[in-house]
LUMFI-789279 format. One record per residue: residue in three letters; x, z, y of N, C-alpha, C, O, CB in turn. Coordinates in steps of 0.02 Angstrom, whole numbers, plus 50000, padded with zeros to 5 digits. Glycine has a CB too. Example, Ala and Ser with C-alpha at 12.3 -4.5 7.8 and 13.67 -1.06 7.14 Angstrom:
ALA506605039049716506155039049775506605039049835507125042349834505655045249776SER506425035449888506845035749947506455039450002506705040250057507045028649970
# end
This chain:
MET457985965444145458615971044153459135965044164459285961144118458805977144075SER459395964744228459975961844237460565959844200460865959544253460135964344267LEU460855958744171461575955444138462205957844167462655961344144461615947444149ILE462085955044227462635952144286462445951744326461935948344328462955946944289PRO462735955344401462725951244470462695947544475463065943644447463015950544506ASN461995945144528462015937844553462625934744590462915929444577461455937044598HIS462735938344631463455933944647464135933844610464635930944632463675935844709SER464095938244535464465934444497464305925744477464535920044482464455938644442VAL463715929744450463445920944432463625917244472463995912444466462715918744431ILE463375919144513463765911544565464265908744572464345902644573463825911244621LEU464775914244581465475913244579465765908644520466095903444520465775920044575ILE465515912444474465635908444407465435901944388465745898044352465395911444362LEU465005901444408464805892844395465195887544454465435881944462463805891644406PHE465035893944487465505888044581466135884744520466215878744508466215896744693LEU466485890144491467145889044463466765882644420466945876744422467565896344416PHE466525883844403466395881444327466395871944368466775867244356465365885844276MET466035872244396465755866644437466415861244460466585855344456465345870444510LEU466655868344487467425864844536467925862844484468265857744490467905871544595SER467965867144432468585864244392468235856644354468675852344344468895871144323ARG467585854744334467305850344308467545845344357468025841744344466615851344296ASN467125845244426467455839744477468055838344462468195834244419467495841544548THR468515841744498469225839444505469525834844441469895829944439469665846244514HIS469205838644394469935833944331469335829244324469315827644264470375838844227ALA468775826144361468285820344363468745814944405468945809144395467485822544405GLN468805818944447469085814644496469905810544501470415813944491469005818944550ALA469945805244513470495801444500471045807544558471245812644529470355791344525VAL471205806944617471355812244680470905817244661470335817544638471205809544762THR471515822644684470965828244691471485830244747472075828644756470715834244618ILE470895836044791471215837444851471195846744857470735850444841470765832844917LEU471705848044879471635856444861471855858044923472455857044936472115860244794HIS471485860544966471445862045056471615869645061471745873445014470535860645097GLU471595871245136471455876345165471195877045226471365880445275471845878945162ASN470575871545211469985871745272470315866645336470335867445397469845881345306SER470555861045293470795856945364470565849145336470575848345275471825857645387ASN470405844645369470435837745358471505832245365471735826545367469735835345433THR471615835645364472575835245363472605834845284472605839845248473135844145402ILE472645827545258472735828945187473525825845185473735821845227472095824845131PHE473865828045138474715828545126474765826945052474605831045009475125836845143THR475015820145040475325820044968475805819844970476045821345025475225815844925LEU476345817944909476695820644900477445817544940477985820244949476575821344837GLU477205810844958477615807444986477505810445073477995811345109477465799144965ASP476875811645094476845814745157477175821845154477565823245200476115815045179CYS477095825445116477515831345116478505829345139478875830745186477375834645027ILE478545826245085479335823145096479655822945150480175825745166479405816845083ARG479105817345196479105812445235479195820845326479585822045372478145805445213TYR478795822845307478755830045344479425835145349479715837645397478205834245304ALA479515835645280479905838245281480655836345312481015839645349479815839445234LEU480745831145288481305826945333481415824545408481855821145435481335821445306LYS480655828845438480765827345510480875834045525481145834645580480165823545555ASN480765840245493480495847545525480925851645499480985856745532479745850245508GLN481335851445440481565856445417482225858845439482725856145415481525855645360PRO482285862245470482635866745484483425864445482483845862845524482435871945444ALA483405864945425484355864445411484355857745402484915855645387484795868745333LEU483815852645408484115846245386484145842645464484315836745473483595841745320ARG483955847345517483945847045607484545850345609484975846645633483265851545659GLN484755855545594485625856145601486025850945552486405846845577485915864445577SER485965851145514486155843045492486415837845515486955835045505485755840045481ALA485805836545561485905830345593486315830845661486655826345685485225827245606ILE486175839545697486635840045759487215839545744487625837745786486615845445796ASP487405841345673488155842445635488385836345676488755836545726488255841745535GLU488075830045642488295822045652488375822145705488875818645717487885816245637SER488145824445755488295820845824488925826545860489235825545913487435820245880ILE488975830345829489435835745838490155833245818490645835645846489205841945796ALA490205827845762490535826745710490895821245781491455821045805490125824245625LYS490355817845794490525811845853490955811845905491435808145917490025810245890ALA490565820045956490805821245980491725825045984492135825346030490335822345989ASP491745827245912492395828745897492895822345917493345821945959492405830645819ASN492645817745870493205811945880493105808145935493475803445948493255806945823GLY492515810145982492825808346061493315812346103493585810946156492285808246109ILE493345816846071493805821346102494525818346079494975815946112493665829546079ALA494455819246011495275816345997495515811146008496135810746014495495816045941LEU495075805146016495035798946034495355799346131495835796046152494125796346015SER495015803246167495165803046234495915803146260496085801446316494835808246261SER496455805846194496995805446200497555798846238498115799046265497035806646145TRP496995793046221497185786546216497135784946293497575781446318496735782046165LEU496645787146328496315787446389496745787846437497225790946413495885792346395PRO496855786346497497305789346535497295797146551496905800146514497285785846589GLN497485799546578497715808046555497835808546636498435807746647498585810146489VAL497385809846706497565811746771497135819546782496585821646763497335804946828SER497735822746828497575828946858497955827346892498315822346894497585835246832GLY497875835646953498055837046998498245841947034497795846147042497845835347012THR498715843147058498845851747085499255850447148499575845747172499365857847022ALA499085858047164499445859047225499675864347236499425868547199499165857947273ASN500165866847283500565870547299500545875947357500245872547400500945867047302LEU500685882847391500655883447445501395888247444501335893547413499935885847468GLN502095886747478502365892747480502795893247541503025888247570502705894147420HIS502905899047559503315903447622504125906347604504225911347569502815911247641TYR504265905147613505205907147588505275913947628505145912447686505975900047624PHE505415920747623505455923447687506305924547696506545926747748504955930747691GLN506775922247630507365920247646507725911747628507865910047570507705925547616LEU507785908847666507825900847644508385900147605508915902247628507885895447705PRO508355896347526509085896647486509725891947538509785888347587508955891847393THR510145895747477510735894747516511085888747497511155888547435511195900347511ALA511395882347535511665878947518512395876447542512575876447601511265876147516PHE512915873947474513565872447501513805866747541513605861647513513925872647457SER514165865447594514265861147617515165859247626515535862647661513845862047667ASN515345854847598516035853647591516495851747638516555845747653516105849947553THR516715854747655517335851847747517865854247728517995858647687517205856047845SER518275849947772518955851247758519295857147753519865856647732519255848647794THR519075863347769519365870547771518985873347701519085879147682519145875447851GLY518595869247668518015870647604517355872547618517035871547669518205876147558PRO517175875647562516235874347552516225881347609516575886347613515705876047438VAL515715879147643515375882347707514565883347672514235878647649515425876147788ALA514375889047675513745889647658513285890547735513435893247788513705896247603VAL512415885247702512195884147757511665885147717511695884647656512345878647801SER510695887647778510205888947757510005882447734510235877847768509845892347798SER509555880447673509275873647647508755873347656508465878647643509305871847587GLY508385868947677507595867247683507155872047735507375875447781507255868147606VAL506525871447714506005874347791505785878547750505835878547689505315869347840TYR505365884747808505105892447797504355891347752504105895447713504945897047886ASN504105885147768503265883447718503355876247690503585871147716502365883247777TYR503085877547628502975871747594502305871547553501995875947522503555870647552SER502175863347569501205863547547501325857547509501635853047538500425862347623ILE501045856347428501645849047390500635847347355500545849547298502755852547288PRO500205844947379499675841347333500025835747288500455831947310499075837847380GLN499765835847220500175832147196499835829047149499745832947103500695835047178ILE499565822747135499315818947077499595815247009499895809947018499075814947103THR499525817146959500045814346892499445813246847499045817546829500715820746851ALA499455805546830499285798546762499745799546734500235800446769499255789846774THR499835800046663500005797546592499525793946548498945792746531500175802846554GLN500075792946543499465784346479500125783646430500675780946437499185771446540THR499625789446348500075787746291500015779646299499665775646330499825791246211ILE500795779646234500845770946230500825771946150500545767846114501695765946269PHE501095776946131501145777546048501135783646049501435786046097501775774746003GLY500735789645990500755793245973500565797145892500035794945871500605793546015THR500835801445853500615800045781500015805145817499635805545769501185802445698ASP499725808745865499275813545856498645807945861498115807445830499315820245914ALA499025803245926498255797945938498155792945869497655790145845498375791246021LEU498605793145855498525786645794498085790145743497625787045715499345783745749LEU498215797145730497815799845654497165801945705496735805345677498295808345594ALA497105800845753496335802245787495915795445768495365795545740496355803345883VAL496265789745790495985783645783495715782045704495185779345689496535778645809LYS496165784345661496035783045576495705788645556495435787145502496725782245526ALA495565794945573495215798945534494445796645583493995795845541495545808045531SER494245795645634493775796345672493105793345634492565796345636493975793345735LYS493195787745604492655783545557492795789945498492265792845486492915773145529LEU493195791945471493085795345388492635802445418492225804845380494075798045332ASN492715805145476492325808745496491675809945508491365815045496492485809245524ASN491375802245545490945800245549490425803445487489965807445475491105793945557LEU490975797645452490695796045376490465803245345489885804345327491345792245321GLN490965808045341490815815145317490375818145333490275823345301491175819045326ALA489875816245392489605822645434488855818045407488365821545395489885824345542ARG488765809645396488215806045360488125807445296487545807045273488285799445361GLN488725809745247488655808245190488425819045187488165821145135489465803045146ASN488505822145223488295827845233487505830045203487265832845154488385828345301THR487265826245275486445824245287486205820545248485585820145244486245820945344THR486695816245202486385814545142486145818845097485595819345070486725811345112ASN486745822345090486735830145025486195835145044485945838144997487575836045025VAL486015836245093485415838145120484685836945108484215840745098485485836845167LYS484725830545113484095827345091483805826645043483205826345031484045823145100ILE484625825844987484285824344907483915830044907483305830444898484805823844834ALA484565837044922484255842144895483395844844934482975846944894484865847544901LEU483275844544980482715847245027482095843144980481575845844961482815844445124VAL482315834744966481565831144928481705833944849481275833744805481525819844931ALA482145835644842482055837744754481585843044764481025842744739482835841044704ALA481865850444819481515855744821480935852944847480535853544801481795861044855VAL480645850044895479925850944885479495847744847478945850344838479675850444931THR479685840444814479505837944745479325843944691478785845744667480145833844718LYS479825845544685479515854744629479135858644661478575856844645480145861344606ALA479095863144698478715864944743478055863244736477615867244719478925863244793PHE477955855844753477305852544767477075853344695476585856644676477325844444799TYR477495849944657477145850844574477095858444564476665859744522477695847544502ASP477465864944595477235871944559476625873644571476325878544548477615877944578LEU476355868144619475935871444667475305868244655474775870644675476175870744741LEU475345862844622474745858444590474735862944515474215866144506474945848344580LEU475345863644452475375869744436474995875744444474625877644399475775870644452SER475045878644497474535883544507473675882044509473225885444484474745886244570PHE473635876144546472915874444551472545873944479472005876344465472855867444589GLU473115869144426472575869144386472595873144324472365871944268472445863044371GLN472935878544348472975884944286472065887944314471555888644280473915893344305ILE472165888844374471385891644415470785886844403470235889444412471465891844509SER470795879744383470565874244357470395879044281469895881744258471155867244360VAL470965878344265470505881744170470345889144165470085891944116471135881244086TYR470515891844219470405899444225469565898244232469135900244193470855903944302GLY469495894844285468935894344311468315893244250467775895844235469015888944363GLU468645889244231468215883744165468035890044100467465890544079468975875344119ASP468525894144076468585898544039468275904844068468205909444027469215898744024THR468145905544108467945913444129467025908244135466545911444114468515918644234ALA466925903044154466055899844152465955902144082465585906844069465875889844163ARG466275898844039466265898443952466035905943942465515907943915467145896343907LEU466635910343976466425916843930465805922343991465645928043974467395922443905HIS465635920244035465095924944046464485920244002464175923943964464945926744139LYS464265913544000463835911443940464115915143873463645918043847463865903143931ASN464535915743848464495920043790464325925343782463985927343734464875920643768LYS464625929843847464305936343867463595937043863463305940943826464485937843931LEU463265932443911462425930843890462205929143816461685931543794462175924243930ASP462495926143789462305924043726462315931143689461825934743677462805918243695ALA462815932043676462915938943634462355944643661462155948743620463785942343647TYR462145944743718461725952443751461225949943715461055953643669461525954443847ASN460725941543722460195941543677460235943443609459805946943582459965936043676ARG460765941043580460805941243512460875949443504460845951243445461435936443480TYR460925952843535460935960543560460245963143537459945965743490461035961643649VAL460185960943596459465962343619458905959843562458555964143536459325958143695ALA458825953443543458625952043483458765953543417458455950643372458655948043484GLY459135957143407459465962443331459655956943299459435957043241458875967943273ILE459975951943312460485947143288460955948643263461235947143210460695943743322SER461075952043308462155952643320462245962543346461955964443397462615944543437ASP462505965543320462745972543342462915971743419462945966343448463445975243296LYS463005978043448463295980243505463915977743503464095976243561463285987143514VAL464195976943476465105975543455465255970643507465615971443557465335971543365ASP464765962743480464955956443531464805954543555464805948343556465065952443532TYR464435959843618464125959143651464895964543713464985962543771463275961143623LYS465245969843688465735972943717466215965443732466345962743785466065979543666GLN466395963743667467125962543663466935954543701467405950843712467565963043570ALA466395952743714466155946343764466515948843828467025946643855465195945243777SER466055954943849466395957543922466915959143929467215958643983466195962243951ILE467165961743873468265961443896468465956943892468995956443923468895964643855SER468235951143857468455945243882468445941243945468885937643968468265942343851LEU467885942543969467545940244029468065945144073468465941244100466595941744033ASN468195950444089468555951844120469255953044126469525957644157468355954344129ASN469565947544085470295949044050470285942344093470725942044136470515949943952SER469835936644088469925929344117469995932344199470455931444240469145922844097LEU469375935844206469345935744293469935938344330470105936644387468725940344323SER470275943444283471025946044307471635937744307472075935944346471345953644230GLN471445935744263471545929144258471795924944333472275923344367470875926544229LEU470835924444325470905918444359471155923344453471375919944500469955912444348LYS471055929944460471255933644534472025931044534472295927944579471165943944538THR472345933244470473215932844487473405924344503473805922644547473765936144403ALA473085919944464473195913344484472925911944532473195906744551473075909144447ASN472405913644577472245913644661472585917344693472505916844754471605915444685GLU473075922144670473535925044713474325921244724474775921244766473595932144686ASN474165918144659474945914244646474905909144681475415906244701475175911644571GLU474375907444693474255897444707474715900844803475155897944836472775891944712GLN474445906044815474575908444912475255906744916475545902044944474485918344944SER475515912544873476105912344876476665906144859477195905844891476155917044845LYS476525901644811476715893544820476515888344860476635882344850476595890744774TYR476045892344931475655888144975476315886645033476515881545063474885892645008ALA476575894745032477135899345088477505895445082477565891545129477485906845077VAL478085894344999478495892444973478725884144995479255881345012478305894144911LEU478015881944986477945872145009478085872045071478475867545089477135867545005LYS477785877345128477935876045209478415879045215478555878845275477475878245264GLN478865882345182479375885045232479845879745183480415881445201479565895045240LEU479935875345142480095870045149480115864545170480605860845173480085869745133MET479525863445188479415855645238479575859245313479775856145363478365851245237GLY479475865345309479915865445389479005868245424478775867945481480395853745430MET478785870145379477875868045424477905877245449478225881945425476805864845338ARG477395877045509477435884345508476835888645486476295885745484477605886445572SER476885895545468476605899645418475875899445465475505903845443477055907845398ASP475565896045521474885898245545474565891845544474005891345569474845901945619ASP474995884745506474745876345505474405877145422474485880245369475595868845515VAL474155873945440473515871645378473905866645331474135861245349472705866745417LEU473935868545283474225863645222473795862545165473745866445118474865866345190ASN473325854145174472965849945121473725848445093474265847345121472405842545150VAL473465848845013473995842944976473295840844934472785843744916474865846444917ALA473675831744928473215827544858473675825444801474285825144805472805819544883TRP473365824044757473715819344707473285815544658472735817244637474195823244666ASP473595810644646473295806144596473535807744536474125807644520473405799244607SER472875809744489473115811444436473275808844381473545811644332472895814544425ALA473005800244391473195795744331473855791944360474245789744318472525789944309ARG474015790944436474665791144452475315795244417475855793244394474605792944509MET475055801244422475495807744407475635806944335476235808244326475105815444423MET475375805644285475455804144230475805799244211476085800144157475045803944211GLN475865794944232476245788944227477015788544261477465785644231475785783744258GLU477085790744305477765796044329478055798444309478635799344326477785800244355VAL477645801344241478125807144201479025802144157479605804044149477385811544113TYR478825798344148479195793944101479585789944142479315786244184478775789744054ILE480445790344130480845788444151481435787444103481515791044053480895791644198ASP481875781944121482285779644064482865783344036483285785844075482525773944080THR482905783743993483315791143985483895785243951484475787143960482885799743921SER483855779843921484775777143916484905773643954485235768643938485095773343857ALA484675774744033485325772744085485805777544067485765783144043485195773444171THR486535771844094487275775244062486965781544163486515781444204488495766144057LEU487745786744146487575790044215488695787144248489275786044230487235803044200ARG488035787544326488495784344372488845791044395488575796444404488115779444434PHE489645788844406489825796144455489665793144513489295796144551490685799744459GLU489895786844529489895786444608489085785844617489005790144661490395778944643LYS488715784444610487945787844640487755792944652487175793444672487485787344611ARG488205799344644488155806844653488475807244730489045806044748488615811744588ILE487865809444769488265811044842488905813844843489385811644875487905815744884GLU488905819944797489425824744782490165822344778490675824444805489255827544721TYR490005816544729490615810544721490865810444774491255814344801490445803244703GLN490555804044798490585803044862490985805844912491495803644940490115803644877GLN490665811144918490905817644970491595817144980491915815445030490785825444939LEU491865819944897492425821744874492985814244893493605814044897492275824044789GLN492585809944900493065804544904493455803044977494035801644994492665798244883THR492885804245008492855803045080493275811245101493445811545160491895801445113ILE493395815745072493885820045071494495818745059494945820345099493775823745039LYS494605815444997495255813744987495575808545025496165807545037495325812444928ARG495025805345041495425799945111495735802445161496295800645179494965795745154ILE495235808845200495495810645223496425815145239496885814345280495045811345221GLN496265820345172496965821745158497585816045151498185816845163496935825145098HIS497255810545130497835805445129498105803845176498715803245176497735800245109GLU497665802445240497805802245310498045806745361498155805545420497375800745330THR498105814045320498405817545347499155818845307499605820345347497965822545358THR499305818745258499855818445212500225811945259500825812245274499605816745120LYS499875807445276500285800845302500605801545376501115798545393499755794245304TYR500275805445413500225808345472500835810845490501165808845538499755812945475TYR501065817745428501615821445436502155817745408502715819245428501565827745410GLN502075812145357502585808145343503075803845399503675802345402502265804045302MET502345802645448502505796545516503025804545585503265803345640501195791645569GLY503005810045556503155814445596503765814945629503865818545677503065819045572PHE504295810145596504875809445648504895805245696505335805845738505405808245624LEU504335799245702504415794745744504295795845821503815799545829504065790245722PRO504495794345864504505795745933503915795845983503565790745978504925791645955SER503755799146018503095796646055503445793146126503985793946154502485804046075LEU502805788546140503125786146208502345785946258501805784046236503595776846196SER502485788446331501955787346378502215786446432502765788846443501485791946384LEU501965783746466502025783446573501735788346584501225791146564501625776946630PHE502215789246631501915792246695501675790446773501295785646768502285795846704TYR501715791446811501575789146868501295798546922500755801246910500885781846848ASN501685800746964501595802447010501655804047086502155803547121501575803646993TYR501205805547100501005803247195501055809547221500555813047208500095799547222CYS501635813347265501325819347313501305818347403501515813647437501825826447297HIS501125821947414500985821447493501355828147496501045833347481500085820947527GLU502035828347516502275835547535502175836947626502215833547677503195836047509PHE502065841847613502035844847702502545852747697502585857047654500915847647735GLU502845851847762503545853547771503585858847842504085855247849504015845947780ASP503565860947869503845865847919504115872047924504155875447873503515866647950ASN504335874347982504475879847966503945886347999503855892047980505165879947984LYS503565881448071502875887748086502395886148040502335881248004502425887448167PHE501995892148046501405891147968500885887548009500495884247973500965899947922SER500785887248067500425883748104500305878148112499765875248120500495884648138ASP500965876148111501035866448124501445863748048501795858648050501755863648216LEU501375867147994501335866547899501225861147915501675857247930500755870447838TYR500505859447915500135850547900500065846747939499735841847920499485849347880GLY500255846647997500445841448049500745834748033500745829348062500905844148090ARG501045837347964501325829647974501595829347916502005833947913501865827748035ALA501605825447853501795823647791502215819247777502425814547811501385822247763TYR502335820747728503225819447688502855812747620503225813447572503725831047627PRO502485808947608502425808447536502995804047520503405800747551501725805647510TYR502885805047475503325800147405503065800447342502745805647333504095802547386SER503095794447269502865795247223503425790447152503795785647162502095793347243LEU503345792647110503815789847069503355787746988502885790846964504505795947063ALA503685781346961503265781846908503755782046843504195785946860502745775846909GLY503885779846779504335779946743504125781246643503525780246633504745785446785LEU504315782146611504345782146541504605786546510505215787046515504565777746520GLN504265790646473504645795546438504415796846362503825796946343504615801946479LEU505205798146309505215794146253505435804846242505775809246268505855784746240ASN504865803846177505155811346153505295809646078504955806746035504545818646161ILE505905812346080506185811745977506145816345947506435820945976506945810345950PRO505975817545909505765824645870506555825245817506525823245759504805823445809ILE507285828345850507725829145801507575832845729507485830345673508195832145832PHE507585839645751507415844345685506915850845695507145855345731508155847645657SER506585851445681506065855845671506255862745637505885867445652505585852345632GLY506825863945591506835869345564506475867045499506165871445470506555874745605PHE506475860745472506115858145409505145860845407504885862545354506645862145333LYS504815860845462504165860145465503935856745439503545857845392503955859545504ARG504165849345469503885844245447503895842645393503335841545371503985840445470THR504555841545336504635842445281503995846945224503755844945171505245845045290GLU503905852845258503715859245228503055855845226502795854345172503835867145269ASN502655853945302502095849145284501935844245256501335843745246501925847645311ILE502345838945232502275835445180502245838145126501865835345087502635831645175HIS502455841945111502465845945025501985849445030501655851044981503105851044996LYS501875850845075500945853845063500255852445072499735855445057500795858245091ALA500445844245116500035838445129499965835645061499395834345044500335833345183LYS500485834245015500575831644936500205837944894499875837144843501545830544908LEU500255840644908500035848544856498995848844859498555850244819500535859244920LEU499015847044919498265847744938497815840544895497305840744861498195847245038GLU498245834844913498145828544863497905829744791497455827844754498825824744854GLN498545834744789498725834344706497915838944676497555837844627499715840244680ARG497885843744728497295848244704496605844844712496085846644684497295855044746THR496685839144761495785835844769495545833544709495015834544680495665828744822ASP496325828444688496385824044609495855831244581495245830244588497515822844558TRP496045837444553495825840544503495235841044523494775840344484496115845844484ASP495125842744601494355843844612493925837344595493325838344590494205846044691GLU494175830044583493875826244563493395826744467492845824844446494405821644581VAL493975830144437494185829744378493595836844346493345836744289495115830544377TYR493445843344405493005847844410492365845844413491875848444385493115851244455LEU492425838544466491505839444468491215835544430490635836144410491115838044535LYS491735829244412491535825244340491265827244279490825824344248491995822744315LEU491705834944254491435835744217490865841244237490465842444193491855836244173ALA490795844744297490375848544312489515844944319489015848444311490695851444372ILE489465836544338488905830844344488705832744263488325836244230489215821244364PHE489295827444256489205826944150488615832144131488005830944128490145830944091THR488995838944118488715844344116487855845544116487425845944072489035847044167GLU487845845744204487235845444250486835836744226486285834644244487585845944348TYR487215834244192486665827344176486295826544103485815823044089487125819944181ARG486835832444050486475833243974485785837143988485195837043973487005838443914GLN486335841144032485635848644012485085846744050484575849544030485825858144042ALA484965840944123484475837644118484165833044066483595831444084484535835644157LEU484255831444034484325825444001483995827843947483505825143922485015822343990SER484355834443923483935838243866483395840343883482905837243860484195843743838ASN483265846043928482785847643948482015842043975481425843943977483105851243990TYR482285835043995481775833044008481445829343938480845827843935481895829244068LYS481935828143880481725825443820481205831543753480825831043705482545822543790SER481565837043794481305842943746480485840043791480145835343773481765853943759ASN480305845743867479855844643911479245837643876478665838943861480325842943985LEU479465832443870479115827343871478875826543791478405822943776479535821443904TYR479285830643738478945828543677478585837443651478215837943603479645824043614TYR478775842543688478295846643694477485844743764477175850043776478805853243710MET477315841143785476925840343836476435834443779475825833843786477365837643917HIS476905829843716476475829543695475915832443661475295831643661476615827543686THR476575837843615476095839843558475525846543578475095849243543476625842143491GLN475795847743666475185851743705474525849643703474005852843695475295851943774SER474705839743717473955838543723473725837243684473115836943690473715835043755GLU474025835643620473715836943550473545842743543473015842543511474105835643497ASN473735849643557473375855043522472795854943561472255855043532473725862243520ALA472845854343650472265855243680471485854443659470985858043656472355851943721ALA471695846943645471185842243610470875844943557470265845743552471465836343586MET471355846643510471095849043446470825857243461470345858543425471745848443384ALA470985861943499470815866643498470195866643536469795870443510471255870043511ARG469945863243595469355860143629468955859043572468555863743567469485853343672GLU468875853243506468505853843436468325858743423467715859743424468785852543383VAL468805864343403468775869843364468305875343401467945879243370469485872343352PHE468345874943453468005879943485467265878943502466855883443511468345881143541ASN467095869443505466535869943506466125869543433465515868343433466395865643553ILE466535870643363465995872043299466005877843301465465880643294466125869843225VAL466505881343310466665886843309465965890043343465535893043313467355887743341LYS465965889043386465395892143453464695890343410464265894443393465445886543553LEU464675884343400464105880543371463885886443305463355889543301464395871443341GLN464675886843239464355890743187464005896643213463485899043191464845892943137TYR464375898743266464085906743282463335908043309463165913943307464565910143344ARG462905904143332462475901343354461985899643292461375900643293462745896343392GLU462315897343243461775897443180462025902143144461865900443086461665890943135GLY462395908343140462445913743115462875911943052462815915043000461795916743106ILE463225907743059463925906043006464705910143013465065912042967464135897543021LYS464825910643101465455912443097465265917543145464855916143188466055907343110PRO465725927343139465445931443162465925928943214466355924543210465345938143130TYR465665934743290465975932343350466385933843365466495932843424465785932643392ILE467065938143314467485937943334468185929043320468755927943341467555945043310ASP467725925243278468035918243263468045915143343468505912543375467515913043200VAL467305916543361467345915143434467925914243482468255909343500467055919343457ILE467935920543498468495925143541469065923243519469455922043565468475933043535VAL469345922343450470005916643447469985911643453470555909643461470335915643403ALA469425905343454469485898743476469635899143517470205897243530469115894843479GLU469035903143589468945902243651469695907243655469625907043716468115904543687SER470255910943647470845911543674471345906543659471835905943696471065917243660ASP471245902243598471705896843549471465891043632471925888143661471245893843429LEU470915890543651470815883443687471185884443762471525880243791469905881343697GLN470995892543787471435894143866472145892943831472515889343865471345904143910SER472365894943781473295895043772473495888443787473945886143821473645896843690SER473035885843750473195878543740473245873843792473625869143801472775875943701GLU472675876543830472565870243891473215872743942473565868943976471605870543942ILE473285879543940473845882144007474595880343958475135880543989473765893644035ASN474595879043907474915877143879475405869543901475995868443918474525877643835TYR474955866543893474695858843908474905856743986475245851743999473765858443900LEU474735859744020474795861344107475625862944107476005859044136474215869744143ASN475875868244075476585869444097476965866244058477565866544069476815876044099ALA476785863544017477285856843988477355851044051477845849144081476855852243908LEU476535848844057476695844844103477035845144173477315840644204476255842744107PHE476955850244187477355851044266477995854244256478375855244304476925856044325HIS478155856344185478975858244201479145851544182479635849744215479435865044152LEU478925846744140479095837444121478995834544205479295829944233478275832144047LEU478685837144222478875834544307479435837544337479885834044360478285836444363GLU479455843544338480085844144389480735842244341481125838144366480175853044425SER480835843844295481435839744221481615833244262482145831544287480935836644121LYS480855829544261481025822244268481565821544333482095818344339480275817744282THR481115826944390481645826444460482275830544446482635830144495481285829944535ASP482555834544394483125836644412483345829844371483765827044406483365844644393LEU483275827544334483645821344295483845817944339484435817344352483295817044249GLU483265814044376483505810344427484135812644493484535809144525482885808744454LYS483985819444493484565822244553485045823044504485515820744537484415830044603ALA485385825044428486065822944410486095816644411486625815344438486305825144351MET485805811344395485965802744395485885799444468485945793444479485365798344342GLY485755804644518485915800744587485435795444591485645790244616486665797444593ASP484685795544568484415792944571483565795344631483065792144645484535791644506ILE483825802644652483365804044704483345799344773483815798544812483525811044722PRO482705796544777482645793844849482495798244930482055802344945482055789344838THR483275794544984482835797745024482895794445098483185795845151482985805545020ASP482335787545064481915784045114481145784345114480805781845069482085777345109PHE480875787845170480285789145163479835786045224479225786845224480245795945155
# end
């Protein structure tokens, strides 16, 4: 009599062997049928090269440089050319003084054409001066924005990587659990056939096996969704194949972090960005305060004038002339516009001061929450590790006692359930600890971006 279909037996045994092999190796590989293997560092490096948001941030840096070039161009000579062509239907009237009084006479010719080249050079101007002072700050702001995107990306990829590993480890636990439950079902059936136990044990073993198979199926499906999340963060196409590998021993060593380190606000990129904003706003205030200063520029005009009464002979002869000079513009009164701009700029500076206060409060809160989560998860991981070891020992003893007829099968079910729960709890605690460590590093400004 066939107890379980052959293909189910093969599947369960394969899962059991897989779980044993993966735990026995120092480096574990999880893959989608490809030879390319990604460690966590490889995933981060790939993301830093291919993530669309980061690529956009790099473009924003180039845009900032282009904006600075546009603003600084006001310091260079500005050359323009114009040309006009005009025809008088009636010539303008001019008056000539004579001994008998003013005499009206027609002035000029009927056709004019004046091509002209104008060149100006700014010598001093508050707009051009602000462009010089703000250019470096604008470039710094764009670089800081890119750094902020990198930090967020590294943290997100790291947590998604750990989440995927958690899913795989859960599959390993459920696979091992399914293999044990299959053997329990086989033992219960044989004892039922031999008359040692009743049919209830066999049915209970079947129920436990079916529940474990359902959990295994759910874990496998969750694994695929977590692959998709990691690929999205990495900027990897959906049809590309992703393999991940990790060193279990190294991962266990990296769960620890110095919790006595002092929080330094200046290490946070958000704080650095705010300081840059404050500097830009301060330069804006100074710009408005210098609004009373005159602007001075040098100009040069060259005209090649053509005049004639007959249109056909207009371009037969030219009358060129040129001139150069200095232009001084002095702001005298602008309806209190400059005064109000200064007042507004100072208010914005005060507002950014309060932004700094609020940001420090937010950073400290984030740090305390991350530190508390890390400490509690670290403690929880150690306790769950002990529970898992004890649960496995209890299960082995109860299972042996059941075979000897000392314990009822319900005790085996309870021990099996405790073992599975403790192992899953340990895995959840471990990977939540790794994620909380990432959050703590981010809160302290210690997320590296150079890979």
